N, C-alpha and C positions, 0 to 999 in steps of 0.2 A: 368383263374380266374381273377377277378377284385376286388379291394378294394372299398367298399362303406361305408358310415356312416349309422348306424342304424337310422331309422326315429324316434325311441322312445328314446333311451338312447344316441344317437349321437356318440357312440364309433365305431371305424372302424371294419369291418368284411369282409371276403372274400366270394364271391359268383361266380358261373359260369355264364358267360354272354351269353352263347349260348343256354340257355333254358328259353325263356320268359314264363310268366304265371305260373311259378313254385313257390310254397309257400316256403318261407325261414323263419327260426327262428333264431333270434339273439342269439348267444351263451352267451351273457352277461345278457341281461334282459329278454330273452325268448319271446319277442314280435314276433308275426307272421305277415308276410306281403308278398305281391306279388311284384316282380320287373318286370316292363313292360317297353317297349319302347313306348314313345309318338309318335304322328304323325311326329314331327320334328326330331325324332331320339334320343332324350335325354332319359336317364333313369328316371323313375318315380316310386314311391312307392305307393302301394295300401294296406291299412290296412285291414286285413281279419276280417271276422265277429267275430271270437272269441276274438279279441283284440280291438274291437271298444270301445271307452271310455264309462264307465258306470257312470261316475261322482264320483266314489270312487277310491282313490288311496291307494294301500296297501303298507305299509312301515313295514318292519320287525324291531322290536326293542327287544333287549334281554339284560339281565344282564350279559350274558356270553361274552367270548372274541372271539367266533367263531360261525358260523351258519352251522348246519348240512347239508351236501350235497352241500355246496357252498364254494368257496374259496374267500378270500379277494384279490381283484385285486389292490386296492389302498386305502389309508387312506386319507379322505378329511379333517378331522379336528373335533374339538369339536363343538357340537351343543347344544343349550340350549333353555329352555322356562322358563320364570320367571313370577310369579304372586304374587301380594301383596294383602292379604286379611285380613279382620277383620269380626267378626260376626255382623250381623245386630242387631237392637234393640230387636226384638222378640227373635232371637236366643240367644242373650246375656242374656235376662231375663229368658228364659227357662233353659239355661245352668246354670245360677246362682241358680235357684231353685233346679236343679238336684244335684248341688254340696253339698247342704245341706243334701239331702237324701243319696247320694253316688251312686256308680255304673257307668255304661257307660253313658256318656253325649251325647246322640244321636244328639242333635242340633249342638254341636261342631264337632262331627264326620262328619256330612253332609257338614259343611263349609270346613273341611280339605279335604274331598274326592273331592269336587267341585274344590278346588284349585289345587289338584294333577292332576285331569283330564285336567284342563285348561292348566297347565304348560306342561303336556305331549303333548297335541295337539299343543302347540306353538313350542315345541321341534321338533315334526314331521314336522311341516311347515318349520321350519328353515332348517332341513335336506333336504326336497324336494327342497327348494330354492337353495341349494348348489349342487343339482343333485345326492344325495345319493340314494343307493338302500336299505340300512339298517343302523341301529344304534346298535353298540355293546357297552358293558360295561356301560349300562344305569343305572343311579342312581337318587335318589331324595335327596334333602337336604332342611331343613327348618330352618329358623332363625327368632326369635322374636326380632325385632329391636325397638319396642315401645310397650307400654302396650296394649295388645290385637291386635297388628298388626304383621302379620307374612308374611315373604317372603317364597315362595315355589319355588324351583328350580328343574327342571328335566334336566338332561344333559347326554351326552354320546358321543361316537366317531362315526362320520358319515363315511361310507365306500362304495366303489363300489365293486360289487360282480361278480364272474364268476362261471360257473358250476364246480363241481368237488370237 
């Protein structure tokens, strides 16, 4: 057995070095790859078809403190995404009219949803930059700090996962 770093998550893993061209799966991130010897005798990693990049990275985010079927290997720290928004002129005008009539103010709801989505995506990006596999205890917070100007914060704890 030899210890190598996974080409995907960079964590150490043990593999048998006597069986080239065998597909291995990382026990941490589940990336699949072949370990081969190059012409000069060095180990090289070849990503298998099923794990070639698709352009989309999947990040698990949950309001819970654990992830079913996985164990937390380490806590990386708090990650966050912050957005400051205010309604545009048209949204403000339509919202003002709706306030007179009453009921759900859809133009304001659209501004809020867009702010939450952008804050969430920024939090995911922050977690990816820190090398996280998942975010636990995810929450939103919003604070109005000026008339019609709201800060939306998405935050949680970034973690590394293992199976089990």
